[in-house]
C-alpha positions as CSV (number, residue, x, y, z in Angstrom):
1,X,85.6,-90.0,-111.4
2,X,81.9,-90.8,-111.4
3,X,80.5,-94.0,-110.0
4,X,77.1,-95.5,-110.8
5,X,75.6,-98.8,-109.6
6,X,75.9,-101.2,-112.5
7,X,75.0,-104.7,-111.3
8,X,74.7,-107.1,-108.4
9,X,76.4,-110.5,-108.8
10,X,75.1,-113.5,-106.9
11,X,77.2,-116.6,-106.9
12,X,75.3,-119.9,-106.9
13,X,75.7,-123.7,-107.3
14,X,72.7,-123.8,-109.7
15,X,72.4,-121.0,-112.2
16,X,69.2,-122.4,-113.8
17,X,67.4,-122.7,-110.5
18,X,68.2,-119.2,-109.2
19,X,67.5,-117.7,-112.7
20,X,64.1,-119.3,-112.6
21,X,63.5,-118.0,-109.1
22,X,64.3,-114.4,-109.9
23,X,62.1,-114.6,-113.1
24,X,59.1,-116.4,-111.6
25,X,59.0,-115.1,-108.0
26,X,60.3,-111.5,-108.5
27,X,59.1,-111.1,-112.1
28,X,62.5,-110.0,-113.4
29,X,63.1,-110.4,-117.1
30,X,66.0,-111.7,-119.1
31,X,68.5,-108.8,-119.6
32,X,69.4,-108.4,-123.2
33,X,70.8,-104.9,-123.5
34,X,74.4,-104.1,-122.7
35,X,75.4,-107.6,-121.8
36,X,79.1,-108.2,-121.3
37,X,81.0,-110.6,-123.4
38,X,82.5,-113.1,-121.0
39,X,86.2,-114.0,-121.4
40,X,85.9,-117.7,-120.7
41,X,89.5,-118.7,-121.3
42,X,91.3,-116.5,-118.7
43,X,90.3,-118.1,-115.5
44,X,86.5,-118.2,-115.1
45,X,84.4,-120.3,-117.4
46,X,81.2,-120.7,-115.3
47,X,77.6,-120.3,-116.5
48,X,76.0,-116.9,-116.0
49,X,72.4,-115.7,-116.4
50,X,71.5,-112.1,-116.7
51,X,68.2,-110.7,-115.3
52,X,67.0,-107.1,-114.7
53,X,64.2,-105.0,-113.3
54,X,64.7,-102.7,-116.2
55,X,67.2,-100.5,-114.4
56,X,69.8,-102.6,-112.5
57,X,71.3,-105.8,-113.9
58,X,71.8,-108.9,-111.8
59,X,74.5,-111.4,-112.9
60,X,73.6,-114.9,-111.6
61,X,77.0,-116.6,-111.8
62,X,78.1,-120.1,-111.2
63,X,80.1,-120.2,-107.9
64,X,83.8,-120.9,-108.5
65,X,86.0,-121.0,-105.4
66,X,89.1,-121.5,-107.4
67,X,88.8,-118.6,-109.9
68,X,91.2,-116.4,-107.8
69,X,93.8,-119.2,-107.8
70,X,93.6,-119.7,-111.5
71,X,94.0,-116.0,-112.3
72,X,96.5,-115.2,-109.6
73,X,94.2,-112.7,-107.8
74,X,93.5,-112.4,-104.1
75,X,90.0,-111.2,-104.5
76,X,87.7,-113.8,-106.1
77,X,84.5,-112.1,-107.3
78,X,82.6,-115.4,-107.9
79,X,83.1,-117.1,-104.6
80,X,80.5,-115.2,-102.7
81,X,79.2,-112.6,-105.2
82,X,79.7,-108.9,-105.3
83,X,78.2,-105.4,-106.0
84,X,79.5,-103.6,-109.0
85,X,79.9,-99.9,-109.9
86,X,80.9,-98.5,-113.3
87,X,83.3,-95.6,-113.4
88,X,84.4,-93.2,-116.2
89,X,88.0,-93.2,-114.9
90,X,89.3,-96.5,-113.5
91,X,92.9,-95.1,-113.2
92,X,91.8,-92.2,-111.0
93,X,89.7,-94.6,-108.9
94,X,92.7,-96.9,-108.4
95,X,94.8,-93.9,-107.3
96,X,92.0,-93.0,-104.9
97,X,92.0,-96.5,-103.4
98,X,95.8,-96.4,-103.0
99,X,95.5,-93.0,-101.1
100,X,92.9,-94.6,-98.9
101,X,95.1,-97.6,-98.2
102,X,92.6,-100.1,-99.8
103,X,94.3,-103.0,-101.5
104,X,92.6,-104.3,-104.7
105,X,93.0,-107.0,-107.3
106,X,93.3,-105.6,-110.8
107,X,91.7,-108.2,-113.1
108,X,92.1,-106.0,-116.2
109,X,89.9,-107.7,-118.9
110,X,90.5,-111.3,-117.6
111,X,86.7,-111.9,-117.0
112,X,84.9,-109.5,-119.4
113,X,86.0,-108.5,-122.9
114,X,86.2,-104.7,-123.0
115,X,85.9,-104.0,-119.3
116,X,88.8,-103.1,-117.0
117,X,87.8,-104.5,-113.6
118,X,89.2,-104.2,-110.1
119,X,87.9,-105.9,-107.0
120,X,88.4,-105.1,-103.4
121,X,86.8,-105.8,-99.9
122,X,84.8,-103.5,-97.7
123,X,85.6,-103.6,-94.0
124,X,83.2,-106.6,-93.5
125,X,84.7,-108.7,-96.4
126,X,82.0,-107.9,-99.0
127,X,83.4,-107.9,-102.5
128,X,83.1,-104.7,-104.5
129,X,83.8,-104.4,-108.2
130,X,84.6,-101.1,-110.0
131,X,84.9,-101.3,-113.8
132,X,85.3,-99.1,-116.8
133,X,83.9,-100.1,-120.2
134,X,86.2,-99.5,-123.1
135,X,84.8,-97.1,-125.6
């Protein structure tokens, strides 16, 4: 069960403004490779821009305080943003969390087509995503 940093998600009220900031001030470019296909009919239909430094992707997502309520999940990944890791074995990672006593929300593919995602909190309430991309 390998984990690698995949993306950082920032939640915002104004996707265009923050997208422009990260492009003009930090010089990031529009990410075009490996973009997820968003599943906009299962609970989250917000706008998202994708930028990158060439290594790590940033997802600049429209803040949605009610996405967790609409999907029936306790952890809402677009209320405050999150950090995301990709794994090669999501089931083993879920078992690991259960052994460690860490509760998680299993979003399955409710937000991204072809990704199985889980979300959980660190001890300070920061949201962490771990996902596995379908082959």
